[in-house]
C-alpha positions as CSV (number, residue, x, y, z in Angstrom):
1,X,-157.4,65.2,29.7
2,X,-159.9,62.7,30.6
3,X,-159.1,58.8,29.3
4,X,-162.7,57.3,29.4
5,X,-163.2,53.7,28.9
6,X,-166.3,52.9,26.6
7,X,-168.7,50.1,28.3
8,X,-165.8,48.2,30.3
9,X,-168.1,45.8,31.9
10,X,-169.5,44.8,28.1
11,X,-166.4,43.7,26.9
12,X,-164.1,40.2,27.2
13,X,-161.3,42.5,26.7
14,X,-160.8,44.2,29.9
15,X,-162.2,42.1,33.1
16,X,-164.2,39.2,33.3
17,X,-168.2,39.2,32.6
18,X,-170.0,38.4,35.1
19,X,-171.6,35.3,34.8
20,X,-173.8,32.5,36.9
21,X,-171.5,29.9,36.8
22,X,-168.7,32.4,38.6
23,X,-166.3,30.9,36.5
24,X,-164.0,34.2,35.3
25,X,-163.5,34.7,31.7
26,X,-159.5,34.3,30.9
27,X,-159.4,36.3,27.9
28,X,-158.7,39.9,29.1
29,X,-156.3,40.9,26.9
30,X,-156.5,44.1,27.4
31,X,-157.2,44.6,30.9
32,X,-153.4,46.3,31.7
33,X,-154.8,49.5,30.2
34,X,-158.0,49.7,32.8
35,X,-155.4,48.0,35.9
36,X,-152.8,51.0,34.7
37,X,-155.5,53.7,36.4
38,X,-156.9,51.8,38.9
39,X,-153.6,50.5,40.2
40,X,-153.1,54.4,40.7
41,X,-156.2,55.2,42.4
42,X,-156.8,57.6,39.5
43,X,-160.5,58.3,38.6
44,X,-161.3,55.6,36.0
45,X,-163.7,57.6,33.8
46,X,-166.1,55.4,31.9
47,X,-168.9,56.2,29.3
48,X,-171.9,53.6,29.5
49,X,-174.7,54.1,27.0
50,X,-177.9,52.7,28.2
51,X,-178.9,51.2,25.1
52,X,-178.6,47.2,24.8
53,X,-175.1,46.4,23.1
54,X,-174.4,43.0,21.3
55,X,-174.6,40.8,23.9
56,X,-171.3,39.4,24.9
57,X,-171.4,39.1,28.9
58,X,-172.6,36.2,30.0
59,X,-175.5,37.3,32.3
60,X,-175.1,41.1,32.5
61,X,-176.9,41.4,29.1
62,X,-180.0,41.1,30.9
63,X,-179.6,43.9,33.1
64,X,-179.8,47.6,32.9
65,X,-176.9,49.2,31.7
66,X,-176.0,50.8,34.7
67,X,-176.8,48.0,37.1
68,X,-175.1,45.3,34.7
69,X,-171.7,47.9,35.5
70,X,-172.0,47.9,39.3
71,X,-172.3,44.3,39.2
72,X,-169.5,43.9,36.6
73,X,-167.5,46.0,39.6
74,X,-168.2,44.4,42.7
75,X,-167.8,41.0,40.9
76,X,-164.4,41.9,39.8
77,X,-163.7,43.3,43.5
78,X,-163.1,46.7,42.3
79,X,-164.5,49.4,44.1
80,X,-167.3,51.1,42.2
81,X,-166.7,54.5,43.9
82,X,-163.5,54.6,41.9
83,X,-165.4,55.2,38.5
84,X,-166.6,58.4,37.3
85,X,-169.7,57.2,35.2
86,X,-170.6,59.3,31.7
87,X,-174.2,58.3,30.2
88,X,-174.9,61.2,27.8
89,X,-172.4,61.5,25.0
90,X,-173.3,65.2,24.7
91,X,-171.1,65.6,27.9
92,X,-167.9,64.7,26.7
93,X,-165.7,67.4,26.3
94,X,-163.2,68.7,23.5
95,X,-160.5,67.7,25.7
96,X,-161.5,64.2,26.4
97,X,-160.4,60.9,24.5
98,X,-162.7,58.0,24.3
99,X,-161.2,54.7,23.8
100,X,-163.7,51.7,22.1
101,X,-163.7,48.4,20.4
102,X,-164.7,48.1,16.6
103,X,-166.5,44.9,17.6
104,X,-169.7,44.9,18.8
105,X,-169.9,48.5,18.6
106,X,-169.5,49.1,14.4
107,X,-169.5,45.8,13.4
108,X,-170.2,41.7,15.2
109,X,-169.6,38.5,13.8
110,X,-173.0,38.5,12.3
111,X,-172.9,41.6,10.4
112,X,-175.8,42.8,12.3
113,X,-175.7,46.2,14.1
114,X,-179.0,47.3,15.7
115,X,-180.5,50.5,15.5
116,X,-178.9,51.3,19.2
117,X,-176.1,50.7,18.1
118,X,-176.6,53.5,14.9
119,X,-177.9,55.6,17.4
120,X,-174.5,55.7,19.5
121,X,-172.7,56.2,16.4
122,X,-174.3,59.1,15.5
123,X,-173.8,60.5,18.8
124,X,-170.5,59.6,18.8
125,X,-170.0,61.1,15.4
126,X,-171.2,64.5,16.9
127,X,-169.1,64.5,19.9
128,X,-165.7,66.9,19.5
129,X,-163.8,64.3,22.1
130,X,-161.1,62.4,20.3
131,X,-162.3,59.1,19.1
132,X,-159.8,56.1,19.0
133,X,-161.2,52.6,18.2
134,X,-159.2,49.1,18.9
135,X,-159.2,47.2,15.7
136,X,-159.1,43.7,17.4
137,X,-161.9,41.6,15.1
138,X,-161.9,44.2,12.9
139,X,-162.5,41.6,9.8
140,X,-165.9,40.0,10.8
141,X,-167.8,42.5,7.8
142,X,-164.9,44.7,7.9
143,X,-167.3,46.8,5.2
144,X,-170.0,47.0,7.7
145,X,-167.4,48.6,11.0
146,X,-166.0,50.8,8.0
147,X,-168.7,52.3,7.2
148,X,-170.1,52.9,10.6
149,X,-166.7,54.1,12.3
150,X,-166.9,56.9,9.0
151,X,-170.0,57.9,10.1
152,X,-168.7,58.1,13.7
153,X,-165.9,60.4,12.5
154,X,-163.1,58.4,14.3
155,X,-160.1,59.5,15.0
156,X,-157.4,57.2,15.2
157,X,-157.1,53.2,14.8
158,X,-155.5,51.2,17.1
159,X,-153.8,47.6,16.5
160,X,-151.0,45.0,17.2
161,X,-150.1,46.2,13.6
162,X,-150.1,49.2,11.4
163,X,-153.0,47.7,9.6
164,X,-152.7,50.8,7.7
165,X,-149.4,50.1,6.5
166,X,-149.2,46.2,6.4
167,X,-152.5,44.9,5.3
168,X,-154.1,45.3,2.1
169,X,-157.0,44.0,3.1
170,X,-157.5,46.8,5.9
171,X,-156.3,49.7,3.0
172,X,-159.3,48.5,0.5
173,X,-162.2,48.0,3.3
174,X,-161.0,51.3,5.2
175,X,-160.2,53.3,2.2
176,X,-161.4,56.6,3.8
177,X,-158.5,56.1,6.6
178,X,-155.4,57.8,5.3
179,X,-153.1,57.6,8.6
180,X,-150.9,54.9,10.3
181,X,-152.8,52.8,12.8
182,X,-151.3,53.3,16.4
183,X,-149.5,50.1,17.2
184,X,-150.7,49.0,21.0
185,X,-148.6,45.7,21.5
186,X,-149.9,43.1,23.6
187,X,-148.9,42.7,27.2
188,X,-148.5,39.2,28.7
189,X,-150.2,38.7,32.1
190,X,-148.5,38.5,35.1
191,X,-148.5,34.7,35.4
192,X,-146.5,34.3,32.1
193,X,-143.4,33.7,34.0
194,X,-139.9,31.5,33.0
195,X,-139.2,28.9,35.5
196,X,-137.7,25.8,33.6
197,X,-133.9,25.7,32.3
198,X,-133.9,25.8,28.8
199,X,-131.6,22.6,28.6
200,X,-134.4,20.5,30.4
201,X,-137.4,21.4,27.8
202,X,-138.7,19.2,25.3
203,X,-136.3,20.2,21.5
204,X,-139.9,20.7,19.6
205,X,-142.3,22.9,19.3
206,X,-145.7,23.6,21.0
207,X,-148.3,25.1,18.6
208,X,-151.1,26.7,20.2
209,X,-154.2,28.8,19.3
210,X,-158.0,28.3,18.5
211,X,-159.3,27.8,14.8
212,X,-162.6,30.5,15.0
213,X,-165.4,29.4,12.8
214,X,-165.2,30.1,8.8
215,X,-165.8,33.7,7.9
216,X,-169.5,34.1,6.7
217,X,-168.8,37.5,5.0
218,X,-168.3,38.0,1.0
219,X,-166.0,40.8,1.8
220,X,-163.6,38.9,3.6
221,X,-163.9,35.5,1.4
222,X,-164.1,37.9,-2.2
223,X,-160.7,39.2,-1.4
224,X,-158.5,36.3,0.0
225,X,-160.3,33.7,-2.1
226,X,-160.8,31.3,1.3
227,X,-163.1,31.5,4.4
228,X,-160.2,30.6,6.7
229,X,-159.2,32.7,9.1
230,X,-156.4,31.4,10.3
231,X,-154.9,29.0,7.5
232,X,-152.0,27.5,9.2
233,X,-154.0,26.8,12.4
234,X,-155.8,24.4,10.4
235,X,-152.8,23.2,8.6
236,X,-151.4,21.9,11.5
237,X,-154.2,21.1,13.1
238,X,-154.9,18.4,9.8
239,X,-151.2,17.5,9.7
240,X,-150.4,17.2,13.5
241,X,-149.7,13.1,13.4
242,X,-147.6,13.4,10.2
243,X,-145.5,16.2,12.4
244,X,-144.9,14.8,15.3
245,X,-141.1,14.7,15.0
246,X,-141.4,18.9,14.8
247,X,-144.3,19.7,17.2
248,X,-146.6,18.7,19.5
249,X,-149.9,20.6,19.0
250,X,-152.7,21.8,21.2
251,X,-154.5,23.5,18.5
252,X,-158.3,22.8,17.8
253,X,-161.4,24.2,16.3
254,X,-163.1,26.0,18.5
255,X,-166.7,24.0,17.7
256,X,-164.9,20.8,18.2
257,X,-166.8,18.2,20.5
258,X,-170.6,19.6,19.5
259,X,-172.6,21.9,21.2
260,X,-170.8,22.2,24.1
261,X,-167.4,21.9,22.8
262,X,-165.7,19.9,25.5
263,X,-162.4,20.0,23.6
264,X,-162.4,23.5,23.2
265,X,-163.2,23.9,26.9
266,X,-160.3,21.5,27.3
267,X,-157.7,23.9,25.2
268,X,-158.9,26.9,27.6
269,X,-158.1,24.2,30.7
270,X,-154.4,23.9,29.8
271,X,-151.7,25.0,31.8
272,X,-150.7,26.9,29.2
273,X,-147.7,28.5,31.4
274,X,-146.2,25.1,32.0
275,X,-146.5,24.1,28.3
276,X,-144.3,27.2,27.3
277,X,-141.8,26.1,29.8
278,X,-142.0,22.4,29.1
279,X,-140.7,23.4,25.0
280,X,-137.7,25.3,23.3
281,X,-140.0,26.3,20.7
282,X,-143.3,27.4,20.0
283,X,-145.8,28.8,17.1
284,X,-149.1,30.4,17.2
285,X,-150.0,30.8,13.7
286,X,-151.5,34.6,13.0
287,X,-154.6,35.6,11.2
288,X,-154.9,36.5,7.7
289,X,-156.2,39.8,8.2
290,X,-153.1,40.9,9.8
291,X,-153.3,40.6,13.3
292,X,-150.9,38.4,15.9
293,X,-151.8,35.8,18.5
294,X,-151.5,37.2,22.0
295,X,-149.8,33.8,22.4
296,X,-146.5,35.8,21.2
297,X,-145.6,37.6,24.0
298,X,-146.8,35.0,26.7
299,X,-144.6,32.5,25.0
300,X,-141.6,34.6,24.8
301,X,-141.9,35.4,28.3
302,X,-141.9,32.4,29.5
303,X,-138.3,31.7,27.8
304,X,-139.2,29.7,24.7
305,X,-138.4,30.6,21.3
306,X,-140.7,32.0,19.0
307,X,-141.7,31.1,15.2
308,X,-143.6,33.5,13.8
309,X,-144.0,34.9,10.2
310,X,-141.0,37.1,8.7
311,X,-143.5,40.2,8.4
312,X,-143.5,43.6,9.7
313,X,-146.2,43.4,12.3
314,X,-143.6,41.5,14.1
315,X,-140.1,43.7,13.0
316,X,-141.9,46.5,13.2
317,X,-141.8,46.4,16.9
318,X,-138.3,45.2,17.2
319,X,-138.8,41.3,16.6
320,X,-135.5,40.6,14.4
321,X,-135.1,37.2,12.6
322,X,-132.3,35.1,14.2
323,X,-132.1,37.4,17.1
324,X,-134.9,37.3,19.2
325,X,-137.5,35.1,17.5
326,X,-137.3,32.7,14.4
327,X,-139.1,34.0,10.9
328,X,-140.5,31.8,8.6
329,X,-142.5,32.4,5.4
330,X,-145.9,30.9,6.3
331,X,-145.7,27.4,4.6
332,X,-145.5,24.0,6.2
333,X,-142.8,23.6,4.4
334,X,-140.6,26.4,5.6
335,X,-142.0,25.9,9.6
336,X,-140.5,22.0,9.1
337,X,-137.3,23.2,7.8
338,X,-137.0,26.0,10.6
339,X,-138.0,23.8,13.6
340,X,-135.6,21.2,11.8
341,X,-132.6,23.8,12.2
342,X,-132.8,24.8,15.0
343,X,-133.4,21.5,16.9
344,X,-130.0,20.9,15.5
345,X,-128.6,24.1,16.3
346,X,-129.2,24.3,20.1
347,X,-126.8,27.2,21.3
348,X,-128.5,29.8,18.2
349,X,-131.4,28.3,19.8
350,X,-131.0,29.4,23.0
351,X,-129.6,32.6,22.3
352,X,-132.8,33.5,20.2
353,X,-135.1,32.3,23.2
354,X,-133.0,34.7,25.6
355,X,-133.1,37.5,23.4
356,X,-137.0,37.7,22.9
357,X,-137.4,37.0,26.4
358,X,-135.5,40.1,27.2
359,X,-137.4,42.0,24.6
360,X,-140.6,41.3,25.8
361,X,-139.6,42.4,29.6
362,X,-137.9,45.7,28.2
363,X,-140.8,46.6,25.6
364,X,-144.3,45.0,26.2
365,X,-144.5,45.4,30.0
366,X,-147.8,46.7,30.9
367,X,-146.5,50.5,32.6
368,X,-144.4,50.9,29.2
369,X,-146.7,50.5,26.7
370,X,-149.5,52.2,28.5
371,X,-147.2,55.1,29.2
372,X,-146.3,55.2,25.4
373,X,-149.7,55.1,24.3
374,X,-150.6,57.8,26.3
375,X,-147.8,60.0,25.1
376,X,-148.5,59.4,21.8
377,X,-151.9,60.5,22.4
378,X,-150.5,63.8,23.9
379,X,-148.2,64.3,21.2
380,X,-150.6,64.2,18.4
381,X,-153.9,65.6,20.3
382,X,-151.6,68.3,22.0
383,X,-153.8,67.6,24.9
384,X,-151.9,67.1,28.1
385,X,-151.8,63.4,29.6
386,X,-149.2,64.2,32.0
387,X,-151.3,64.0,35.3
388,X,-152.8,60.6,33.9
389,X,-149.2,58.8,34.0
């Protein structure tokens, strides 16, 4: 089996995209998947379609596809010789597995899919390779994403939540997909470490997360009867001054501060590792579409007790209320009640934080998460992945 990454240079999710200001992008939510192969000196297969893609990768979007890929590799200190490049979907083999993202290929924030994307979808759909699509940002014009994924004959969806099982919105918009989405948990990057004793931390919650633009999408708004993607982040942000006995917040709207977004830039400049180590509890309010924020594993790995929805998106992957995280019902009233309770019951709180820390170390490390994923692919496709592990 060849595990093939699609256009890794045109994604914020792996390595930093090439930019003229030479400031490395910090998102990189799925960098561990690519690093797994690079760190083992495996040949890393990539499929680069030569057409222009939805521009999300800084200066490289102005370069020809292959040139942009090589510049990206060098910019990220990766030897380009580590890669085997495929540029024609017709050369994908029956026992290949291609890994793509829904955002930028099957939909985007504006709901516009160019003719070149349609051409790609046709080519992918005609291929007999096993096609996997990650659902991050799937809620942006989900109806368009669904149509294009269906035309492309996608075999498997993956996400941080089994959206087929747990999201009515997903089942409604992707009504042709009738099986589980594979749960691929977030993995904290190496910088997220526990270094401050629990008893020395502030006995409050630190609230983190970005409030994205209101959803300009009839499918989303008609289903949820509102346009906020992270409604609890909005509520905390709007009431932060009245919550100061319970929490401190660095939540901010993505466009706060005007055109240049100076306050949003300030959010990314916080030493988030130090913040998580300074507080006994933290909250990263989820997306209403059924996806958690990556901060939940990052904060737990820093030894802080996580407060999150008492929801299958967490319980399905081993989080247990009052054992290794604190569950609440998604209302500000219950959030305040849970914080107030654990501000008093310190022994219980410290045990929860410790158990959460151990859970992340055991279940959400990059080797386990990646190898579990490859083994699952092998199981459902009957394609041998042994040589990849």
